[in-house]
C-alpha positions as CSV (number, residue, x, y, z in Angstrom):
1,M,66.1,73.8,-103.6
2,T,67.5,77.4,-103.3
3,D,70.9,78.2,-102.0
4,G,69.4,79.8,-99.0
5,A,67.4,76.7,-98.0
6,A,70.4,74.6,-98.5
7,D,72.3,76.7,-96.0
8,E,69.7,75.8,-93.5
9,L,69.9,72.2,-94.1
10,I,72.5,69.4,-93.5
11,T,73.4,66.2,-95.2
12,I,72.6,62.7,-93.3
13,G,76.2,62.3,-92.9
14,A,76.5,65.8,-91.0
15,M,73.5,64.6,-89.2
16,A,75.1,61.5,-88.2
17,R,78.1,63.1,-86.9
18,A,76.2,65.7,-85.0
19,S,73.6,63.4,-83.2
20,G,75.9,60.2,-82.7
21,L,73.6,58.1,-84.7
22,T,74.5,56.3,-87.7
23,A,73.3,57.0,-91.2
24,S,71.5,53.8,-91.3
25,A,69.9,54.4,-87.9
26,L,68.6,57.8,-89.4
27,R,67.3,56.0,-92.4
28,F,65.6,53.4,-90.2
29,Y,63.9,56.4,-87.9
30,D,62.7,58.0,-91.0
31,D,60.9,54.9,-92.4
32,G,59.4,54.5,-88.9
33,G,58.3,58.2,-89.0
34,L,60.2,58.9,-85.7
35,L,62.8,61.4,-87.4
36,V,61.7,62.5,-90.6
37,P,64.3,64.5,-93.0
38,A,63.4,68.1,-93.4
39,H,63.9,67.6,-97.3
40,V,64.3,64.6,-99.7
41,D,65.8,65.3,-103.0
42,A,63.1,64.0,-105.4
43,T,65.8,63.4,-108.1
44,T,68.7,61.9,-106.0
45,G,66.7,60.6,-102.9
46,Y,69.3,62.4,-100.7
47,R,67.9,63.1,-97.2
48,Y,68.6,66.6,-95.7
49,Y,67.9,67.5,-92.0
50,A,67.3,70.9,-90.3
51,R,69.7,71.7,-87.7
52,G,67.4,72.0,-85.0
53,Q,66.5,68.3,-85.6
54,T,69.9,67.4,-83.9
55,E,68.4,67.8,-80.5
56,R,65.5,65.4,-81.2
57,A,68.1,62.9,-82.8
58,G,70.1,62.9,-79.6
59,L,67.2,62.5,-77.4
60,I,66.2,59.1,-79.5
61,R,69.8,58.1,-79.2
62,R,69.8,58.6,-75.5
63,L,66.4,56.7,-75.0
64,R,67.2,53.8,-77.2
65,G,70.5,53.5,-75.3
66,V,68.4,52.4,-72.2
67,G,66.2,50.3,-74.2
68,V,63.1,52.4,-74.7
69,P,60.8,51.1,-77.3
70,L,60.2,53.1,-80.5
71,D,56.5,53.5,-79.8
72,A,57.3,54.7,-76.2
73,I,59.9,57.0,-77.6
74,A,57.5,58.5,-80.2
75,A,54.9,59.1,-77.2
76,I,57.6,60.8,-74.9
77,L,58.8,63.0,-77.8
78,A,55.1,64.0,-78.8
79,G,53.6,64.5,-75.1
80,G,54.1,66.8,-72.7
81,P,56.6,66.9,-69.6
82,R,54.1,65.0,-67.3
83,E,53.4,62.5,-70.0
84,A,57.2,61.9,-70.8
85,K,57.9,61.5,-67.0
86,R,55.0,58.8,-66.5
87,L,56.5,56.8,-69.4
88,L,60.1,57.2,-68.4
89,D,59.2,56.1,-64.7
90,D,57.4,53.0,-66.0
91,H,60.4,52.3,-68.3
92,V,62.6,52.6,-65.4
93,R,60.6,50.3,-63.0
94,E,60.3,47.7,-65.8
95,L,64.0,47.7,-66.2
96,A,64.5,47.2,-62.5
97,E,62.2,44.1,-62.3
98,R,64.0,42.9,-65.3
99,A,67.5,43.3,-63.8
100,R,66.1,41.6,-60.6
101,E,64.9,38.6,-62.6
102,A,68.3,38.6,-64.4
103,A,70.1,38.4,-61.0
104,R,67.7,35.4,-60.0
105,V,68.3,33.5,-63.2
106,A,72.1,34.3,-63.2
107,D,72.3,33.0,-59.7
108,A,70.3,29.8,-60.5
109,V,72.8,29.1,-63.6
110,Q,75.8,29.9,-61.6
111,R,74.7,27.3,-59.1
112,I,73.9,24.7,-61.8
113,L,77.0,25.3,-63.5
114,G,79.1,25.3,-60.3
115,S,77.6,22.0,-59.2
116,D,77.6,20.2,-62.5
117,R,80.4,21.6,-64.7
118,S,83.0,23.4,-62.5
119,G,82.8,20.9,-59.7
120,A,81.9,23.4,-56.9
121,V,80.2,21.9,-53.9
122,P,78.3,24.0,-51.2
123,L,79.0,23.3,-47.6
124,S,78.1,24.8,-44.2
125,G,81.0,26.9,-43.2
126,P,81.0,26.0,-39.6
127,T,80.6,22.4,-40.3
128,L,83.4,22.5,-42.8
129,A,85.5,24.2,-40.0
130,H,84.7,21.7,-37.5
131,A,85.5,18.7,-39.8
132,I,89.0,20.3,-40.8
133,A,89.7,20.7,-37.1
134,Q,88.7,17.2,-36.3
135,V,90.9,15.7,-39.2
136,A,94.1,18.1,-39.5
137,G,95.4,17.0,-36.2
138,A,96.4,14.0,-37.9
139,A,98.6,15.5,-40.5
140,A,102.4,15.5,-40.3
141,R,104.1,18.5,-38.5
142,E,107.4,18.0,-40.4
143,D,107.4,18.2,-44.0
144,A,109.9,15.4,-44.8
145,I,107.0,14.1,-46.9
146,P,105.1,17.3,-47.9
147,V,102.0,15.5,-49.0
148,L,101.6,14.0,-45.4
149,T,101.4,17.6,-44.0
150,G,98.1,18.1,-46.0
151,V,94.6,17.2,-45.7
152,F,93.1,15.1,-48.7
153,L,89.8,16.7,-49.7
154,E,87.6,14.4,-52.1
155,V,84.5,15.4,-53.8
156,S,82.0,12.9,-55.1
157,P,78.3,13.4,-56.1
158,N,76.9,12.5,-52.8
159,A,79.7,13.3,-50.1
160,V,82.7,15.2,-49.3
161,T,85.6,13.4,-47.5
162,L,88.6,15.0,-45.5
163,T,91.4,12.6,-44.6
164,A,94.9,13.3,-43.2
165,T,97.5,10.8,-41.9
166,D,101.0,11.1,-40.3
167,R,101.5,7.3,-40.5
168,Y,100.9,7.0,-36.8
169,R,97.4,8.3,-36.9
170,L,94.9,8.4,-39.6
171,S,91.4,10.7,-39.6
172,T,88.9,10.6,-42.0
173,R,85.5,12.3,-41.8
174,S,82.6,12.5,-44.5
175,L,80.0,15.4,-44.9
176,V,77.1,15.3,-47.0
177,P,76.4,18.5,-48.8
178,D,72.9,19.7,-49.3
179,R,73.0,19.5,-53.1
180,H,75.9,18.6,-55.6
181,G,75.6,15.7,-57.8
182,G,78.4,17.0,-60.0
183,D,81.9,15.9,-61.1
184,C,84.3,14.0,-58.7
185,W,87.6,15.7,-57.9
186,S,90.1,16.0,-55.3
187,A,92.9,18.1,-54.0
188,V,95.6,18.1,-51.0
189,V,96.0,21.1,-49.1
190,A,98.4,21.8,-46.4
191,A,96.7,21.6,-43.1
192,S,98.1,25.1,-41.8
193,E,96.7,26.6,-44.9
194,L,93.1,25.1,-43.9
195,A,93.6,26.3,-40.2
196,R,94.1,29.8,-41.1
197,L,90.6,29.9,-42.8
198,D,88.9,28.6,-39.4
199,N,87.5,31.8,-38.2
200,W,86.3,33.1,-41.7
201,L,84.6,29.6,-42.3
202,R,82.8,29.7,-38.9
203,R,81.3,33.3,-39.8
204,V,80.1,31.9,-43.3
205,D,76.8,30.4,-43.6
206,E,77.3,28.4,-46.9
207,V,80.7,28.4,-48.8
208,A,81.4,26.9,-52.2
209,V,84.2,24.8,-52.6
210,S,86.1,24.1,-55.9
211,R,89.4,23.3,-57.6
212,A,91.2,25.3,-59.9
213,D,94.7,25.0,-61.3
214,R,97.0,24.2,-58.4
215,A,94.6,25.8,-56.0
216,L,91.6,25.0,-53.7
217,I,89.1,27.9,-54.0
218,L,86.3,28.6,-51.3
219,R,83.8,31.3,-52.0
220,G,81.2,32.8,-49.6
221,D,79.7,35.9,-48.3
222,D,81.2,37.7,-51.4
223,T,84.7,36.5,-50.4
224,E,87.1,34.2,-52.0
225,Q,89.8,32.3,-50.2
226,R,92.5,30.3,-52.1
227,C,94.8,27.7,-50.7
228,A,97.8,26.4,-52.8
229,T,97.4,22.5,-53.3
230,I,100.3,19.9,-52.7
231,E,100.8,18.3,-56.1
232,E,101.6,14.7,-54.6
233,N,99.7,11.6,-54.7
234,F,97.9,11.0,-51.4
235,P,98.5,7.5,-49.6
236,D,95.8,5.1,-50.4
237,Y,94.1,5.4,-47.1
238,R,91.2,3.2,-48.3
239,A,93.5,0.3,-48.9
240,M,94.9,0.8,-45.3
241,L,91.4,0.7,-43.9
242,A,90.6,-2.4,-46.0
243,D,93.7,-4.4,-44.8
244,L,93.0,-3.8,-41.0
245,A,92.9,-7.2,-39.0
246,P,89.7,-8.5,-38.0
247,V,88.5,-6.8,-34.7
248,T,88.6,-9.0,-31.7
249,T,87.6,-6.7,-28.7
250,R,85.5,-3.5,-28.8
251,I,85.4,-1.2,-25.9
252,L,82.6,1.5,-25.3
253,V,83.8,4.4,-22.9
254,D,82.9,7.7,-21.8
255,R,85.1,10.2,-24.0
256,A,85.4,13.0,-21.3
257,A,86.4,10.4,-18.5
258,L,89.3,9.1,-20.7
259,L,90.3,12.6,-21.8
260,G,90.5,13.4,-18.0
261,V,93.1,10.5,-17.7
262,L,95.1,11.4,-20.9
263,D,95.5,15.0,-19.7
264,T,97.7,14.1,-16.7
265,A,99.2,10.7,-17.9
266,A,102.8,10.2,-18.8
267,D,104.0,7.8,-21.6
268,P,104.0,5.0,-22.1
269,L,100.1,4.4,-21.6
270,I,99.2,0.8,-21.3
271,C,95.5,0.1,-21.8
272,A,94.2,-3.1,-20.6
273,T,90.3,-4.1,-21.6
274,S,87.7,-6.0,-19.9
275,E,84.0,-6.3,-20.2
276,T,83.4,-3.6,-17.6
277,T,86.7,-1.4,-17.4
278,L,89.2,0.4,-19.4
279,T,92.5,0.3,-17.3
280,V,94.9,3.0,-18.1
281,S,98.3,2.6,-16.4
282,T,101.5,4.8,-16.6
283,P,105.3,4.2,-15.9
284,D,104.9,5.4,-12.4
285,G,102.6,2.4,-11.5
286,T,99.3,4.5,-11.3
287,A,96.4,2.8,-12.8
288,H,93.2,4.6,-13.7
289,D,90.2,2.5,-14.1
290,I,87.5,4.0,-16.4
291,P,83.8,2.4,-16.5
292,A,83.6,0.8,-19.9
293,S,81.4,-1.7,-21.9
294,G,83.6,-4.3,-23.6
295,T,83.2,-7.6,-25.6
296,G,85.9,-9.9,-26.7
297,P,89.1,-10.9,-25.0
298,R,91.4,-9.1,-23.0
299,V,93.9,-6.7,-25.0
300,D,96.8,-5.1,-23.5
301,I,98.1,-2.2,-25.8
302,A,100.5,0.7,-25.4
303,F,100.3,4.4,-26.7
304,T,102.1,7.6,-26.4
305,A,99.9,10.3,-24.9
306,A,100.6,12.7,-27.9
307,T,99.2,10.1,-30.5
308,L,96.0,8.9,-28.6
309,R,94.8,12.1,-26.8
310,P,94.2,14.0,-30.0
311,A,92.3,11.2,-31.6
312,V,90.0,11.2,-28.5
313,E,89.6,14.6,-28.3
314,T,88.5,15.3,-31.8
315,A,86.0,12.3,-31.7
316,L,82.2,13.0,-31.9
317,G,79.7,12.5,-29.3
318,P,80.1,11.7,-25.6
319,D,80.9,8.1,-26.1
320,I,83.7,6.7,-28.3
321,M,84.3,3.2,-29.4
322,L,87.7,1.5,-29.5
323,D,88.0,-1.4,-32.0
324,L,91.1,-3.5,-31.1
325,A,92.7,-6.4,-33.3
326,A,95.9,-7.0,-31.4
327,P,98.7,-5.1,-29.6
328,D,100.6,-4.3,-32.6
329,Q,97.7,-3.4,-34.8
330,P,96.1,0.0,-35.4
331,V,93.2,0.9,-33.1
332,V,90.1,2.5,-34.8
333,I,88.3,5.1,-32.8
334,R,84.8,6.1,-33.8
335,S,82.0,7.9,-32.2
336,A,79.4,5.6,-30.8
337,T,76.6,7.4,-32.3
338,D,78.0,8.8,-35.3
339,G,80.2,7.1,-37.9
340,D,81.2,10.1,-39.9
341,L,84.5,10.6,-38.2
342,T,87.0,7.5,-38.2
343,T,90.5,7.7,-36.6
344,L,93.2,5.2,-36.6
345,V,95.9,5.3,-33.9
346,M,99.1,3.2,-34.3
347,P,100.1,1.7,-30.9
348,R,103.9,1.6,-29.5
349,A,105.6,-1.5,-28.5
350,L,104.7,-2.9,-25.1
351,P,107.4,-2.5,-22.3
352,A,109.4,-5.4,-21.6
353,P,108.1,-7.1,-18.3
354,T,110.0,-5.7,-15.3
355,E,112.5,-8.3,-14.1
356,T,112.1,-9.6,-10.6
357,E,114.4,-11.7,-8.4
358,D,112.1,-14.7,-8.8
359,D,113.1,-14.4,-12.6
360,R,116.6,-14.6,-12.1
């Protein structure tokens, strides 16, 4: 090799620096016939490249960077502009299809991981918003006991249950997700935190609900909402329900008719039951007879309107069922057609009978 020829050639190291390819890649492309050195020293085996080959090396690097196979690169570099365009267009279409398939696979895997491992559960946004509104009214307004200001959310493989209580009322509602079957978990979130999400939830077709460290996470429509959790133990409401006294009297009444009376009634409300009527009396002596269907003995029981009205208002369906045990026992209010929502309302003490002259 003459000195003049050497001036026109560069070493494999210089070629690597000029093209952005590694020396090992250059050797690989030489062995594959894609980028053959201009000269190989017969004694040392050193490879030398013409400076003009750096352009071809750069094209190879860029094409390999977007995943073009070696045989396609060889055809692109060997053919004319029209053939190169056809081959590149075919590769781009293939990449686009692979990207779509990757997105489909990723979405499926995320759903599997979300339900089975992270504990995320998918729910209808409007249904969740409605359930929160029904239950949250039973949460405490004062934060003397912080956990009572929250809604207790429990996730099991087959159901999501929301519960709230201020010790005078207790509301619990169960939802059945379209799919889950994953881990069981629970969290308590302030009712006010959940209430601020109402408008957003009602606009989201599906929301994935999960728990992270000290937070409840709701994801839907490319938006993530976080609510701080209350790290206290929620009361054992199931024990409260299990310990209820046996029902002695059951009244089925039109919800709208009862609400119409409660909207204008003053405390204390005295409710008296019969087989055909629920009578609501107020301190001024006014008695409102509401048609009802009843079984069991008559029960006289007293309430405050502020306690009873929200329980009736948030009940499901046109008719509600009142289960009574005794004047000093909680009343269970349920939908007559849908048992998903159950509300307990604590009565107040019956007023002492009014003394008359005959009693003296």
